[in-house]
C-alpha positions in Angstrom: 0.0 0.0 0.0 1.3 3.4 -1.0 2.0 5.8 1.9 -0.8 8.3 2.6 0.3 11.8 1.5 0.3 14.6 4.1 -2.0 17.6 3.5 0.1 20.4 2.2 -0.1 23.8 3.9 1.5 26.8 2.2 2.0 30.0 4.2 2.4 33.2 2.2 4.0 36.0 4.2 5.7 39.1 2.7 8.8 39.0 4.9 10.7 36.0 6.3 11.2 37.8 9.6 7.5 38.3 9.9 6.9 34.6 9.5 9.7 33.7 11.9 8.4 36.1 14.7 4.7 35.7 14.2 3.8 32.4 12.5 6.5 30.0 13.6 4.5 28.6 16.6 1.5 28.0 14.3 3.6 26.4 11.6 5.2 24.0 14.1 1.8 23.1 15.5 0.6 22.4 11.9 3.6 20.2 11.3 2.9 18.3 14.5 -0.7 17.8 13.3 0.5 16.1 10.1 0.9 18.9 7.6 3.7 19.3 5.2 4.5 23.0 5.6 5.7 25.3 2.9 6.6 29.0 3.2 6.5 31.5 0.4 8.2 34.8 1.4 10.9 37.3 0.6 14.0 35.8 2.0 16.4 38.1 3.8 17.6 36.9 7.2 15.7 33.8 8.2 15.8 31.5 5.2 18.2 29.0 6.8 16.2 28.9 10.1 13.0 28.3 8.2 14.5 25.4 6.3 16.2 24.0 9.5 12.7 23.7 10.9 11.9 21.2 8.1 9.7 23.7 6.2 10.0 24.0 2.4 11.1 27.5 1.5 9.8 29.2 -1.7 11.6 32.5 -2.2 9.2 35.1 -3.5 9.9 38.7 -4.6 7.5 40.7 -2.5 8.3 44.4 -2.8 7.8 46.6 0.3 5.8 49.7 -0.7 5.8 48.6 -4.3 3.7 50.8 -6.6 4.9 49.8 -10.0 2.1 47.7 -11.6 4.3 45.4 -13.7 6.5 44.6 -10.8 3.5 43.9 -8.6 2.0 41.7 -11.3 5.3 39.8 -11.3 4.7 38.8 -7.7 1.2 37.6 -8.6 2.8 35.5 -11.4 5.3 34.0 -9.0 2.5 33.0 -6.6 0.6 31.4 -9.5 3.7 29.4 -10.4 4.1 28.3 -6.7 0.5 27.2 -6.4 0.5 25.3 -9.7 3.8 23.6 -8.9 3.3 22.7 -5.2 -0.5 22.1 -5.4 -1.3 23.0 -1.8 -4.4 21.7 0.0 -4.6 25.0 2.0 -2.9 28.4 1.4 -2.7 30.7 4.3 -2.1 34.4 3.3 -0.9 36.7 6.1 -1.4 40.5 5.9 -2.8 42.8 3.3 -0.5 42.4 0.2 -0.3 38.5 0.4 -4.1 38.5 0.9 -4.6 40.6 -2.2 -2.1 39.0 -4.5 -2.5 35.5 -3.1 -6.3 35.4 -3.3 -6.1 36.4 -7.0 -3.5 33.7 -7.6 -5.6 31.1 -5.7 -8.7 32.0 -7.7 -6.8 31.5 -11.0 -5.2 28.2 -9.9 -8.3 26.7 -8.1 -6.6 26.2 -4.8 -8.9 23.9 -2.8 -9.0 26.1 0.4 -7.8 29.5 1.4 -7.3 31.2 4.7 -6.7 35.0 4.8 -5.4 36.7 7.9 -5.6 40.4 8.4 -3.1 41.6 11.0 -4.6 45.1 11.2 -5.9 47.3 8.5 -2.6 49.3 8.5 -1.6 52.6 6.9 -3.9 52.1 3.9 -6.9 52.5 6.1 -5.3 55.2 8.3 -4.2 57.7 5.7 -6.7 60.5 4.9 -4.8 62.4 2.2 -5.8 62.0 -1.4 -3.1 59.4 -2.1 -4.4 57.3 0.8 -8.0 57.5 -0.4 -7.1 56.5 -3.9 -5.0 53.6 -2.7 -7.7 52.5 -0.3 -10.2 52.5 -3.1 -7.9 50.3 -5.2 -7.4 47.9 -2.2 -11.1 47.6 -1.6 -11.7 46.7 -5.2 -8.9 44.2 -5.1 -10.3 42.5 -2.0 -13.3 41.5 -4.1 -11.2 38.3 -4.8 -11.4 37.5 -1.2 -15.1 37.5 -1.2 -15.5 35.4 -4.3 -13.3 32.5 -3.2 -15.6 29.5 -2.8 -13.8 27.7 0.1 -12.2 30.4 2.2 -12.1 31.8 5.7 -10.9 35.2 6.7 -9.3 35.6 10.1 -9.2 38.9 11.9 -7.2 39.7 15.1 -10.0 41.9 16.5 -13.7 42.2 16.0 -13.7 45.9 15.1 -11.6 45.2 11.9 -13.9 42.4 11.0 -17.0 44.6 11.4 -15.5 47.3 9.3 -14.8 45.0 6.3 -18.1 43.2 6.7 -20.0 46.6 6.7 -18.0 47.6 3.6 -19.1 44.5 1.8 -15.6 43.2 1.4 -16.1 39.9 3.3 -19.1 37.8 4.2 -19.5 37.5 8.0 -20.2 33.8 7.7 -16.8 33.4 6.2 -15.0 35.2 9.0 -13.3 34.2 12.3 -11.8 36.3 15.0 -8.6 34.8 16.4 -6.9 37.3 18.7 -3.2 37.7 17.8 -0.6 35.2 16.7 0.0 33.9 20.2 2.6 34.2 22.9 5.0 31.6 24.2 4.2 32.0 27.9 7.2 29.7 28.8 9.6 32.1 27.1 8.0 35.4 28.1 7.8 35.0 31.9 7.6 37.5 34.8 10.8 38.7 36.5 11.2 41.3 39.3 11.9 44.8 38.3 15.5 45.9 38.1 16.2 48.4 40.8 17.0 52.0 39.7 15.4 54.7 37.5 12.3 53.2 35.9 12.7 52.4 32.2 9.8 53.2 29.9 10.1 51.3 26.6 8.4 51.7 23.2 9.3 48.6 21.2 8.2 48.6 17.5 9.4 49.6 14.1 10.4 53.2 14.2 7.3 54.6 12.4 5.2 57.8 12.9 2.1 55.6 12.8 3.4 53.8 15.9 3.2 57.0 17.9 7.0 57.5 18.1 6.7 61.3 17.9 4.1 61.4 20.7 6.3 59.1 22.9 9.3 61.5 22.4 7.1 64.4 23.4 5.9 62.6 26.5 9.5 61.9 27.3 10.3 65.6 27.1 7.4 66.4 29.4 8.7 63.9 32.0 12.1 65.5 31.9 10.7 69.1 32.1 8.6 68.1 35.2 11.5 66.5 37.0 10.0 63.0 36.9 12.9 60.6 36.7 12.5 58.0 34.0 14.6 56.5 31.2 12.6 56.5 28.0 13.8 54.0 25.4 13.0 53.3 21.8 13.6 49.7 20.6 13.3 48.8 17.0 14.6 49.1 13.5 14.2 51.9 10.9 11.9 50.6 8.2 12.9 52.7 5.3 10.4 51.1 2.9 7.5 52.3 5.0 6.4 55.9 4.1 5.8 56.7 7.8 9.4 55.7 8.9 11.4 57.9 11.3 14.9 58.7 9.8 17.9 57.4 11.7 19.2 60.9 11.8 16.2 62.0 13.8 16.4 59.1 16.2 20.1 59.9 16.8 19.3 63.6 17.3 16.7 62.8 20.0 19.2 60.5 21.7 22.0 63.2 21.5 19.6 65.7 23.1 19.1 63.3 26.0 15.3 63.0 25.4 15.3 59.2 24.7 17.7 56.3 24.1 17.5 54.4 20.9 18.6 50.8 21.2 17.9 49.8 17.6 16.7 46.3 16.7 16.8 43.7 19.5 16.4 39.9 19.0 16.0 39.2 22.7 12.7 40.9 23.5 12.3 38.9 26.7 15.5 40.6 27.9 14.2 44.0 26.8 11.0 43.5 28.8 13.0 42.3 31.8 14.8 45.6 31.8 11.6 47.6 31.4 9.3 48.9 34.1 6.6 50.2 31.8 5.9 49.3 28.1 4.2 51.8 25.8 2.6 51.6 22.3 0.9 54.8 21.3 0.0 53.4 17.8 -2.7 54.9 15.6 -4.2 51.5 14.7 -3.2 47.8 15.2 -4.4 44.3 14.5 -3.4 42.9 17.9 0.1 44.1 18.8 2.4 41.2 19.8 4.7 43.6 21.7 2.0 44.4 24.2 1.1 40.7 24.5 4.7 39.7 25.2 5.2 42.6 27.6 2.0 41.6 29.5 3.2 38.0 29.6 6.4 39.4 31.3 4.1 41.1 33.9 4.9 44.6 32.7 2.1 47.3 32.9 1.1 48.8 29.6 0.2 52.2 28.2 -1.4 52.2 24.7 -3.8 54.1 22.6 -7.5 53.5 22.7 -7.7 52.1 19.2 -8.7 48.8 17.7 -6.2 46.1 18.5 -4.7 47.8 21.6 -8.1 47.6 23.3 -8.0 43.8 23.0 -5.1 43.4 25.4 -5.1 46.6 27.5 -7.9 46.8 30.0 -7.9 50.4 31.2 -7.1 50.7 34.9 -6.7 46.9 35.2 -3.4 46.0 33.5 -2.5 49.4 32.2 -3.9 52.6 30.7 -5.6 53.5 27.4 -5.1 57.1 26.1 -6.4 58.9 23.1 -4.3 58.6 19.9 -2.0 61.5 19.0 -2.3 62.9 22.5 1.2 63.3 24.0 -0.2 65.1 27.1 -2.4 62.1 28.0 0.4 59.7 27.2 2.7 61.7 29.5 0.1 61.6 32.4 -0.4 57.8 32.1 3.4 57.1 32.0 4.0 59.5 34.9 1.4 57.7 37.0 3.1 54.4 36.6 6.6 55.7 36.9 5.8 57.1 40.3 3.8 54.2 41.7 5.8 50.9 42.0 2.9 49.1 43.7 0.5 49.9 40.9 3.1 48.6 38.4 3.3 45.3 40.2 -0.5 44.9 40.5 -1.2 45.8 36.9 1.7 43.6 35.7 0.4 40.6 37.5 -3.1 41.1 36.0 -1.6 41.4 32.5 0.1 38.1 32.9 -3.1 36.5 34.0 -4.9 37.8 30.9 -2.3 36.6 28.5 -2.1 33.1 30.0 -5.9 32.7 29.9 -6.6 34.3 26.5 -3.6 34.8 24.3 -1.2 31.8 24.6 0.4 30.4 21.4 -1.2 27.1 22.1 -4.7 28.6 22.1 -4.1 30.5 18.9 -2.7 27.4 17.2 -5.6 25.3 18.4 -8.2 27.8 17.0 -6.4 28.2 13.7 -6.0 24.5 13.2 -9.8 24.2 13.8 -10.3 26.5 10.7 -8.0 24.2 8.7 -9.9 21.1 9.8 -13.2 22.7 8.8 -11.9 23.6 5.3 -10.4 20.2 4.7 -13.5 18.5 6.0 -11.7 16.0 8.0 -9.9 15.6 11.3 -6.1 16.2 11.6 -4.0 13.9 13.7 -0.8 12.6 12.2 -0.8 11.4 8.6 -4.0 12.4 6.8 -5.5 11.7 3.4 -4.7 14.4 0.9 -6.9 15.8 -1.8 -4.1 15.6 -4.4 -4.1 12.9 -7.0 
């Protein structure tokens, strides 16, 4: 008797680092459930690690911020070739561009089942200038492919984003699922006592205006002017391909002026949170920010903006504070409250850890996502499974 083929799961993610940081736990869980896992992504820094996991790597030329139609169509053609050559049972597209291009490719190649994950509606849905409105109209038209796929599910990280796209007629509610976040490894991100000394207030993200970096720097200035002792730290890379990026020269100027420290990109985020006393994310909009989940898992109190995504994890007055977006004064007041009250930090940090363990663990997210795969395949997954391929 010939061996039974494993069902083939293809992840499509624009950047290899995004897959490695946000989808690795899910891919491992799928492998353990009996899937053959493939990854189509732009390969930069994590190709070897992905292959060492036993996943098949399909280098794909995603272009960050690409606007040239022929180049973008080239990416669609690459995906069509991948789908025809590998014949996946399920394709899982992650984030807006893979969802757009991958759904078109899946439609043209009759992929049996498609999962689309929105990780926040991003700058396309934030910008209100004429370029943003034009691009948003194009994206909305392109997302028609998502709605017309016959065997598809769309995953949202928060209910507000789902309601917005359902109301716009972009997706059918019956085809949607809310799975909050990409999950946190609660054995890796664990509580540690605060380090004695001046409290460290950390904003960890890509260095983008949309993440509220400017408002954080202004709040840091106010802390300094009012004589409130705190070390304000920016952690993250300069993403030059994002139109909202903060130039390195500006970050270095802020650091030279003594307003903030900029630590750049850090691999060891558990170590960053161990050194922090308060973790801040004054973003304009999110899907469900992993940085806040990981910080809460480390029992650090949070300050974030009262926007979709951040509201999922920050319970105002319980494990941190929510402040209005683009309001550096309110951000300053929330940070100052926590900086000056160690007992409140401990209490809120403990509550944040409880929330993550009960609601946002990697195991829970993987279990809920695998249930979507099972539904689309129409059969249980446990070890080797029958495949739909001939």
